[in-house]
C-alpha positions as CSV (number, residue, x, y, z in Angstrom):
1,M,-7.4,50.5,98.2
2,K,-6.1,46.9,98.3
3,Y,-8.3,45.7,95.5
4,L,-7.2,48.7,93.4
5,S,-3.2,47.6,94.0
6,R,-3.6,44.3,92.8
7,I,-5.6,45.4,89.4
8,A,-2.6,47.9,89.2
9,L,-0.4,45.0,89.5
10,A,-2.2,42.8,87.5
11,T,-2.1,45.4,84.3
12,A,1.5,46.2,84.6
13,V,2.0,42.3,84.6
14,V,-0.1,41.8,81.6
15,A,1.3,45.3,80.1
16,V,5.1,44.0,80.4
17,V,4.1,40.4,78.7
18,L,2.1,42.3,75.8
19,Y,5.3,44.4,75.1
20,A,7.5,41.4,75.2
21,A,5.2,39.8,72.5
22,G,5.6,43.3,70.5
23,V,2.1,44.1,71.3
24,I,2.5,47.3,72.5
25,T,5.2,49.5,70.3
26,P,6.6,52.6,70.5
27,M,4.4,53.8,68.6
28,A,1.4,52.9,70.4
29,Q,3.4,53.9,73.6
30,T,3.3,57.5,72.6
31,G,0.5,58.1,70.5
32,Q,-1.9,55.8,71.7
33,R,-0.7,55.5,75.4
34,S,-3.9,56.5,77.4
35,E,-6.5,54.3,75.0
36,T,-4.1,51.1,75.4
37,Y,-3.9,51.9,79.2
38,R,-7.4,52.2,79.3
39,Q,-7.8,48.7,77.8
40,L,-5.1,47.3,80.0
41,N,-7.0,48.5,83.0
42,L,-9.7,46.5,82.4
43,F,-8.1,43.4,80.9
44,G,-6.7,43.8,84.3
45,E,-9.8,44.0,86.1
46,V,-10.9,40.7,84.8
47,F,-7.5,39.2,85.2
48,E,-7.6,39.7,88.9
49,R,-11.8,39.0,89.0
50,V,-11.0,35.6,87.6
51,R,-7.8,34.8,89.9
52,A,-9.7,35.7,92.6
53,D,-13.3,34.2,92.5
54,Y,-13.2,31.6,90.1
55,V,-14.3,28.4,91.5
56,E,-10.8,26.6,91.3
57,E,-7.7,28.2,91.8
58,V,-5.9,29.2,88.9
59,T,-1.9,30.1,88.5
60,D,-1.3,33.6,86.9
61,E,1.0,31.8,84.3
62,K,-1.9,29.9,82.8
63,L,-4.4,33.3,83.2
64,V,-1.5,35.2,80.8
65,E,-0.7,32.4,78.6
66,S,-4.7,31.9,78.2
67,A,-5.0,35.6,77.7
68,I,-2.5,35.5,74.8
69,N,-3.6,32.5,73.1
70,G,-7.1,34.0,72.9
71,M,-6.0,37.3,71.4
72,L,-3.9,35.5,68.9
73,T,-6.2,32.8,67.8
74,A,-9.2,35.4,67.3
75,L,-7.0,37.0,64.6
76,D,-7.1,33.9,62.2
77,P,-7.4,30.4,62.5
78,H,-3.3,30.0,62.1
79,S,-2.3,32.5,64.8
80,G,-1.7,31.4,68.1
81,Y,0.5,30.6,71.3
82,L,2.6,27.9,71.6
83,T,4.1,26.8,75.2
84,A,7.6,25.9,75.4
85,K,6.5,22.0,74.7
86,S,4.2,22.8,71.9
87,Y,7.2,24.9,70.4
88,Q,9.8,22.1,71.0
89,D,7.2,19.7,69.4
90,M,7.5,22.2,66.1
91,Q,10.6,22.1,65.8
92,V,10.9,18.6,66.2
93,Q,8.3,18.2,63.3
94,T,10.0,20.7,61.2
95,R,13.0,18.2,61.7
96,G,10.9,15.3,60.3
97,E,10.4,12.9,63.6
98,F,7.6,13.3,66.1
99,G,5.3,11.6,68.2
100,G,1.3,11.8,67.8
101,L,-1.0,10.0,65.5
102,G,0.0,12.0,62.1
103,I,-2.3,14.3,61.3
104,E,-2.7,17.7,60.1
105,V,-5.6,20.1,61.5
106,T,-7.2,23.3,61.9
107,M,-10.1,24.3,63.5
108,E,-13.5,24.9,61.9
109,Q,-16.8,26.5,63.8
110,G,-15.0,25.2,67.1
111,L,-13.9,22.0,65.6
112,V,-11.1,20.0,64.7
113,K,-11.1,19.6,61.1
114,V,-8.8,17.2,58.9
115,V,-6.7,19.0,56.5
116,S,-4.7,15.8,55.6
117,P,-3.5,12.6,57.0
118,I,0.3,12.0,56.9
119,D,1.1,8.6,54.9
120,E,1.8,5.6,56.7
121,T,0.6,6.8,60.2
122,P,-2.0,5.6,62.4
123,A,-4.5,8.2,61.3
124,F,-3.7,7.1,57.7
125,R,-4.1,3.6,58.3
126,A,-7.2,4.3,60.2
127,G,-8.5,5.9,57.3
128,L,-9.2,9.6,58.3
129,Q,-9.8,11.7,55.0
130,P,-9.4,15.5,54.8
131,G,-12.4,17.3,55.5
132,D,-13.4,14.8,58.3
133,L,-14.7,16.7,61.5
134,I,-13.5,15.4,65.1
135,T,-16.0,16.3,67.6
136,H,-14.7,14.4,70.5
137,L,-11.0,13.4,71.8
138,D,-11.9,10.3,74.4
139,G,-15.7,11.2,75.0
140,E,-14.9,14.5,75.3
141,Q,-16.1,17.9,73.0
142,V,-13.5,19.3,71.5
143,M,-16.2,22.5,71.0
144,G,-14.8,25.2,73.3
145,L,-10.9,23.8,73.1
146,T,-8.5,25.9,71.3
147,L,-6.6,23.9,68.5
148,A,-3.5,24.0,70.4
149,E,-5.4,22.5,73.3
150,A,-6.9,19.8,71.3
151,V,-3.8,19.3,69.4
152,E,-2.1,18.8,72.9
153,R,-4.6,16.4,73.9
154,M,-4.1,14.2,70.9
155,R,-0.2,14.0,71.6
156,G,0.9,11.5,73.9
157,R,3.0,8.4,75.2
158,V,3.8,5.9,72.5
159,G,1.8,3.0,72.4
160,S,-1.3,5.0,74.2
161,E,-4.8,4.7,72.5
162,I,-7.2,7.9,71.8
163,K,-10.6,7.5,70.9
164,L,-11.8,9.9,68.1
165,T,-15.7,11.0,67.2
166,I,-15.7,11.8,63.5
167,R,-18.1,13.5,61.7
168,R,-17.8,12.8,57.7
169,A,-20.1,14.8,55.3
170,A,-23.9,13.1,55.7
171,Q,-22.8,9.9,57.2
172,E,-23.6,9.4,60.8
173,P,-21.3,10.2,63.4
174,F,-18.5,7.3,63.8
175,E,-15.6,6.8,66.5
176,V,-12.0,5.5,65.4
177,T,-9.5,4.3,68.3
178,L,-5.9,5.3,67.1
179,K,-3.0,4.2,68.6
180,R,-0.2,6.8,68.9
181,D,3.1,6.3,67.2
182,V,6.8,7.6,66.6
183,I,5.7,9.6,63.2
184,R,8.4,9.4,61.1
185,I,8.2,11.4,58.0
186,R,10.1,10.2,54.5
187,S,8.6,13.4,52.8
188,V,9.3,12.0,49.3
189,R,9.0,8.8,47.7
190,S,9.3,7.8,44.4
191,R,9.2,4.8,41.8
192,V,8.7,4.3,37.9
193,I,5.5,3.4,35.9
194,D,6.3,2.2,32.9
195,N,8.9,4.9,31.7
196,T,7.3,7.8,33.9
197,G,8.4,8.9,37.0
198,Y,6.1,9.2,40.1
199,I,7.5,11.4,42.7
200,R,4.7,12.1,46.0
201,I,6.1,14.6,48.6
202,T,3.8,14.3,51.9
203,T,5.1,17.2,53.2
204,F,7.5,20.2,53.2
205,N,10.2,20.0,56.3
206,E,14.2,20.0,56.2
207,Q,14.3,16.8,54.3
208,T,12.2,17.6,51.4
209,Q,14.9,19.4,48.9
210,S,17.4,16.4,49.2
211,G,14.8,13.8,49.1
212,L,13.8,15.4,45.9
213,E,17.0,15.3,44.6
214,K,17.8,12.0,45.2
215,A,14.3,11.1,43.9
216,V,14.6,12.7,40.4
217,A,18.3,10.9,40.3
218,D,17.0,7.6,40.9
219,L,14.3,7.7,38.4
220,Q,17.1,9.4,35.5
221,A,19.8,6.2,36.7
222,E,16.6,3.6,36.3
223,K,15.3,4.6,32.9
224,G,17.6,7.1,31.5
225,K,16.4,8.6,27.9
226,D,13.9,6.9,28.2
227,L,12.0,8.7,31.3
228,I,9.3,10.3,29.6
229,G,7.9,12.5,32.2
230,I,7.3,13.3,35.8
231,V,4.0,13.1,37.8
232,L,4.6,15.5,40.9
233,D,2.2,13.9,43.9
234,L,1.0,17.2,46.0
235,R,-2.4,15.4,46.9
236,N,-2.8,15.7,50.5
237,N,0.1,17.7,51.2
238,P,-0.9,20.1,54.3
239,G,2.6,22.2,53.4
240,G,5.6,23.0,56.2
241,L,8.6,25.2,55.6
242,L,8.0,28.0,53.0
243,D,11.9,27.8,52.3
244,Q,11.5,24.5,51.0
245,A,8.7,25.1,48.8
246,I,10.4,27.5,47.2
247,S,13.5,25.1,46.7
248,V,11.6,22.6,45.6
249,S,9.8,24.9,42.9
250,D,13.2,26.2,41.9
251,A,14.6,22.8,41.0
252,F,12.3,22.7,38.2
253,L,12.6,25.8,37.1
254,N,15.3,28.2,34.9
255,Q,14.3,31.5,36.3
256,G,11.1,33.8,37.2
257,E,9.5,34.4,40.3
258,I,8.7,31.4,42.3
259,V,6.5,33.4,44.7
260,S,6.0,36.9,46.8
261,T,4.8,37.3,50.1
262,R,3.3,40.8,51.1
263,G,2.3,42.2,54.8
264,R,1.2,44.9,56.5
265,R,3.9,47.1,55.3
266,T,5.2,47.6,51.5
267,E,9.1,47.4,52.7
268,D,8.4,44.1,54.5
269,S,7.5,42.3,50.9
270,Q,9.9,39.9,49.8
271,R,9.8,38.6,46.0
272,F,11.5,34.5,45.8
273,N,12.9,34.0,42.0
274,A,14.5,30.6,40.5
275,K,17.9,30.3,39.7
276,N,19.0,28.6,36.5
277,G,19.2,24.7,36.5
278,D,16.0,22.2,36.0
279,I,17.0,19.0,37.6
280,A,14.0,17.1,35.6
281,D,16.2,18.5,32.3
282,G,12.4,19.5,30.5
283,L,10.3,17.0,30.8
284,P,7.1,17.4,31.0
285,I,5.5,17.5,34.5
286,V,1.9,16.9,35.9
287,A,1.4,17.8,39.3
288,L,-1.6,16.3,41.5
289,I,-3.7,18.4,43.7
290,N,-6.7,18.0,45.7
291,G,-8.4,19.6,49.1
292,G,-5.9,18.3,51.2
293,S,-3.2,20.4,49.2
294,A,-2.3,23.2,51.3
295,S,-0.1,26.2,51.7
296,A,3.7,25.2,50.6
297,S,2.4,22.4,48.3
298,E,-0.1,25.4,46.8
299,I,2.9,27.5,46.1
300,V,4.7,25.0,44.1
301,A,1.7,24.0,42.1
302,G,1.0,27.7,41.6
303,A,4.2,28.4,40.3
304,L,4.8,25.4,37.9
305,Q,1.3,26.5,36.7
306,D,1.9,30.1,36.1
307,H,5.2,29.6,34.6
308,K,3.9,26.7,32.2
309,R,6.2,24.2,33.4
310,A,3.8,21.6,34.9
311,L,0.1,20.9,34.1
312,V,-2.0,20.6,37.3
313,L,-4.6,18.1,37.7
314,G,-6.8,16.8,40.4
315,T,-9.3,19.0,42.4
316,K,-9.1,22.3,43.7
317,S,-6.6,22.7,46.4
318,F,-7.2,23.9,50.3
319,G,-6.9,27.5,50.0
320,K,-4.1,28.5,52.9
321,G,-2.6,31.7,51.6
322,S,-0.8,33.3,54.4
323,V,2.7,33.2,55.9
324,Q,2.9,32.7,59.7
325,T,6.2,33.5,61.4
326,I,7.2,31.8,64.8
327,I,8.4,34.2,67.1
328,P,10.3,33.3,70.2
329,L,9.5,34.2,73.7
330,P,12.5,33.9,75.7
331,G,11.8,31.9,78.7
332,H,8.1,30.8,78.0
333,G,7.5,29.2,74.3
334,A,6.4,31.0,70.7
335,M,3.7,32.7,68.9
336,R,2.6,31.8,65.5
337,L,1.5,35.0,64.2
338,T,0.3,35.5,60.6
339,T,2.5,38.0,59.0
340,A,1.8,37.7,55.0
341,R,0.2,36.7,52.4
342,Y,1.6,34.9,49.7
343,Y,0.9,35.2,45.7
344,T,1.7,33.4,43.0
345,P,4.1,34.7,39.6
346,S,1.1,35.9,38.2
347,G,-0.1,38.0,41.3
348,R,-3.0,35.8,42.3
349,S,-3.5,35.9,46.1
350,I,-4.7,31.9,46.6
351,Q,-6.2,32.6,50.2
352,A,-9.6,30.7,51.0
353,V,-9.9,30.1,46.8
354,G,-7.2,27.8,46.2
355,I,-5.4,26.6,43.1
356,E,-7.9,25.4,40.2
357,P,-6.5,22.7,38.0
358,D,-5.8,22.6,34.7
359,L,-7.9,19.2,34.3
360,E,-10.5,18.4,36.9
361,V,-10.3,15.0,37.5
362,P,-12.2,13.7,40.7
363,A,-10.7,10.8,42.6
364,A,-12.7,7.9,41.8
365,R,-12.0,3.9,41.8
366,I,-11.8,1.7,38.7
367,D,-14.4,-0.6,38.2
368,L,-14.6,-3.5,35.5
369,I,-18.0,-3.0,33.0
370,D,-19.6,-6.2,32.0
371,E,-20.9,-5.1,28.5
372,G,-22.5,-8.2,28.0
373,K,-22.0,-10.8,24.6
374,R,-21.4,-8.9,21.6
375,R,-20.8,-9.7,17.6
376,S,-18.3,-8.2,15.7
377,E,-17.9,-8.0,11.8
378,A,-15.4,-11.5,11.8
379,D,-18.4,-13.4,13.5
380,L,-20.9,-12.5,10.6
381,R,-21.5,-15.4,7.8
382,G,-19.5,-14.8,4.6
383,A,-17.7,-11.9,5.9
384,L,-14.7,-11.0,3.9
385,N,-11.1,-11.7,4.8
386,N,-8.5,-9.0,5.7
387,D,-6.1,-9.8,2.8
388,T,-3.4,-8.0,4.5
389,V,-3.5,-10.3,7.6
390,K,-2.7,-13.6,7.1
391,P,-5.0,-16.7,8.1
392,Q,-3.4,-17.4,11.6
393,Q,-3.2,-13.6,12.7
394,A,-7.1,-12.9,11.3
395,P,-8.9,-11.2,14.5
396,A,-10.5,-13.6,17.2
397,N,-14.0,-13.7,18.3
398,Q,-14.5,-10.5,20.1
399,N,-16.7,-12.1,22.7
400,A,-14.2,-11.5,25.5
401,P,-15.0,-12.7,28.7
402,A,-16.5,-10.0,30.8
403,G,-14.0,-9.6,33.2
404,E,-11.3,-9.1,30.1
405,Q,-13.0,-6.0,28.9
406,A,-11.3,-3.1,29.0
407,P,-11.6,-1.6,32.6
408,Q,-13.7,1.7,32.5
409,A,-13.5,4.8,35.2
410,T,-16.6,5.1,37.3
411,P,-16.3,8.4,39.7
412,Q,-17.3,7.2,43.6
413,A,-18.0,9.0,46.7
414,A,-15.3,7.2,48.4
415,P,-11.4,8.3,47.4
416,P,-9.2,5.7,45.9
417,P,-8.2,3.3,49.1
418,A,-4.1,5.1,48.8
419,L,-2.4,7.6,46.9
420,G,-0.4,6.0,43.9
421,D,-1.5,2.6,44.0
422,D,-2.5,1.0,40.9
423,N,-6.4,1.8,41.5
424,D,-5.4,5.7,41.7
425,Y,-7.8,7.2,38.9
426,Q,-6.3,10.5,39.3
427,L,-2.4,9.0,38.9
428,I,-3.7,7.0,36.2
429,R,-5.1,9.9,34.1
430,A,-1.8,11.7,34.8
431,V,0.5,8.9,33.6
432,D,-2.1,8.6,30.7
433,L,-1.2,12.5,30.1
434,L,2.2,12.2,29.7
435,R,2.2,9.4,27.2
436,G,-0.1,10.9,25.1
437,L,2.1,14.1,24.9
438,H,5.6,11.7,24.6
439,M,3.5,10.0,21.2
440,F,2.3,13.2,20.0
441,N,5.8,14.8,20.3
442,K,7.4,11.7,19.2
443,R,4.9,11.6,16.1
444,A,5.3,15.4,14.9
445,V,9.3,14.9,15.1
446,N,8.8,11.9,12.4
């Protein structure tokens, strides 16, 4: 009798918690009450058995939190329970400053998978790449941990070290030691490449829209009417705030739908439309994406692609087409729940599919090719002179040293050492594309 009473008590506790989390709805109470409480009785029995007989004493709070987290993580890779501390950390992150390694991760087959490292962070400097699998943390297996637990272990005191075991493609597993740091995210960076503007967005936080406006204003102030186009670099951008993705897309569009979200109920569907005003004044745009471009960055790429406002160049994006809503739980933490899927203006769902680039250009390095010694027409005995060129301007011998030959792109397995540098093949192709469009349009006018 005593045992049954304790089970009933445990069931009641869990029922209250689940009700607070919104799992037991009024409809469920009226229409499926008997089945719901039958399942809760089963849960209560397991809860009490663990509480009483587990080899080590476990608090009720930990058991309930673990149960809720297990329920949420079983739904999809992006739903989960946030403890009060994790919820606070997430709020700090969306403001653009947090502590940790600087790495965006997800869970795949029980291992932590790198979506992308954040620029100028310990993870970035250590060379972590999208697609890397983290198998051990300080020698302890990741298998068996939830994503939230793994992330919590990677966080810690600034200056402390953690050893990650990495599995990358067909390579042998290797270890990387990272020193935790304060991660300050400058979400937008920009510079001029000849007459082309280069803007890199690393994440979508509360600073992104204002950072984009400043970047475009700086480019226009520096080059004025000589600015021929903009490269918008969204590679390895793991996403972030939906409203910021909408604002960035709106900045380059004058009208039309940006994105729509569709939930379980029709009445929950939303559409977000652009307002008049293009901060780039119609300049051509090339958007760069790769397998590390996810979520909010895919919204931007999809909107600009569907409205034919930009050419998308690079490789297929990550394919995260779901929306997570953060629901605070008063007195506890919060739950991250997948509540909708998002669709591009043309109605495409990119969930598990991704954005296909208009021009597929793999990551590569630039190598100089030794073509050997060659002869040209000017080297032949008795060759006719070009009478339209003065003698002192005659073509020189074309047998230039190998180091002066024009570089050719040779795809490599390894990615460029850093996105946006002078050896970034995808960026070079994007800039050349804008130059070509400018030359073609100028010739057509003349």
